[in-house]
N, C-alpha and C positions, 0 to 999 in steps of 0.2 A: 508315722512310719510310711515310707514311700516304696514304690517298686524298685527292686534292685538293692534293697538293704542287705547288708552282710548278716550272717547268722549271729555274729558277735553283737552287732548293733541291735538286732531284734531282741536278743536276750537281755542286753543292758536296759533297753526300754521296758521290757516286761517285768524285770526284777527290781530295777531301781528308779530310773528317770520317769517312767510312766506306770509305776506299780498300781494295779487296779484298786487295791485297798488303801494304800498310803497316799497316793496322789489323786486318783479318780474318785476315791471314797465310795466304791461300789462293792457289792458282795460281802457286806459286813455282818449281815444277819447270821449266817452260818459261822462266820469268824467269831462271833460272840457266843454262839450256842454250843459249839463242840470243843471249845478250847480248855475245858477243865482237865483234860488228860492229853498227853502228847501222842499216844498211840491213836486215839480217836481223831486227833487233828491230822496226823500223818495219812491215815486211811482216807479221810475226807479230802485232803489235798491231792492225793494220788488219783482218787476218783474224779475230781474236778479237772485235773490235768488231762486225764484220758478223754473225758467228754469234750473239753474245750479244743484239744488238739485235733481229734478226729472229726468233730462237727465242723470246725473251720476248714479242714481238708476237704470234706465232702461238699460243703457249701461252695467252696472255691472251684471244685471239680465240675459242678453242674451249673455254675453261675451264668454261663452264656446261654444255657437252655431254659433257665427258669424265668418265667414272665415276671416283670418287676412288680406288678400289682398284687401278686400272691407270694412274693419271695419270703415274707416274714412267716407266713403259715408253713411254707416248706422248711424254713429254718427251724421252727419249733418242732416239726415232725422229725427232722433229723436229730435234733438235740434229745428229744424224748426217746428215740430208739437207742441212743448210746447210754442214756441214763438207765433205761431198763436193763441193758446189758450189765452195767455196774451193780444194779440192785440184785439181779438174779445171781451174779457171781458171789456177792457177799452172802446172800441167803444160802447158797449151796456150799461154799467153802469156808465162810467165816460167820456162822450164824450168831455167835455171841456179839460180834462187832456190829452185825446188821441190827440186832436188837438195841445195842447201845446207841447207835446213831439214829435209830428210829426213823421218823418221817424226813429227816434232813437229807437223806440220800435221794429220795424222790423229789425233794424240793430243789435239787441241783438244777432242774430244768428251769426254775425261776431265777437262777443266779444271773444277775445283770452282766457279769463278766463274759459269759458265753455268748449271749445275744449281741453284746457290745462288740466283741471281736469279730463276730460273723458280719455285722453290718459295717463296722469301721475298717476292717482289713480284708477279710476273706472275699468280700464281694468285688474287690478291686485288684486283688493280687493272685499270683499263681498258687497251685495247691501246696507245693513243698514249703514255700515261704509262709503260707497261711498256717500250715501245720506247726511250723517252728514258732510263729507268733502265738498261736493258741497254747502251745506247750510252755512258752516263756511266761505268758500271763498267768497260767495255772501254777507255774513254779513260784512266781512272785507272790501269789495268793498263799501257797503252801508255806513259804518261808515266814510270812507274817503270822499265820496260824501257829506255827511251831514256836516262834518267839513268845507269843502271848501264852501258849500252853506251857512252855518251859517255866515261866514265872509263876503261873497259877498252880501247876502241879507241884513244883518245888516247895512253894510256901504253903499250899493248901494240904498237901499230903506228905511232904518231905521226901518225895521220890521223883525219879526221872524214868519215863517209859515203864512205870510200875516197879522199878527197882529202888528200894529204900537207900537214900544217900545221906540223910541228915541225922539218922539215929533216933533213939528214944528220947534224947534230951530235948528234941525239937517239939515245940507246941504248935500244932497246925493252926494256920490262920483260916478259920471257917469262911470268912468273907471271900477268900480267894477262889473257893469252889462255887460261889454264887455269881449269877449274871452281872451284878454291878461291878465286880472286879474286872471283868472283861472290858467294860466300858472305860474304866479309868486307865487300864493298861494300854488299850488301843489308842486312847487320846494322847497318852504320854509318848508312845512310839511314833504316832503321826507328828507330834510337836518336835521331837528330836530329828526326825527325817526332814521335816520342813526347814529346820534351822541349818542342817548340814547342806541341803540342796541350795538354799539361799546363799550360804557362804561360798559354795562352789561357783555359783553364778557370778557373785561379786568378784571372785578371784579371776574368772575368765574375762570379765569386763575390764578389770585392772590391767591384765596382760595385753588386751587389745589396745587400750589407751596408751600404755607405755611403749608399745611397738610402733 
């Protein structure tokens, strides 16, 4: 993404063309760890969107005043501040969710997506564009989490967001609530995405050649 990108292009890149999980294959640890329930995945996704968007905004805002040789330490400090805000908010207003997510909220600081967007985009672009870029990358991450969580919760518990939908006739697939299921589902989602994107590229090449 370059300077002057439209909001539509920024969101298309973050959600689809350059999705951090499906294309860049980063940030997958928490994607595998918290996706046994959709509500957990949604809260984790919203938390990451908040941290990525505001940390990118802040990094961009002070980029001209930050010495280059200590910029990464400054970025980590900024990211840590926003992660602490999310952690305190969950402990204060959603204590059960805070316990369910456990250490993964604090580990948002180690998520490669946040540092990646700060280095690749926020250091070179204005604050508003950087904010949108962080928001789009976080949204792309959240969508992938929800897709994986939808399959795991539906087949593992027979429910969606904790609401039973398959009834008593359904025999829960225990493996779906175990970590290996997340690996298999993520691999399938990446494979499907790669095939669709390759097909789109081939179609564009065909249009260019025919024109």
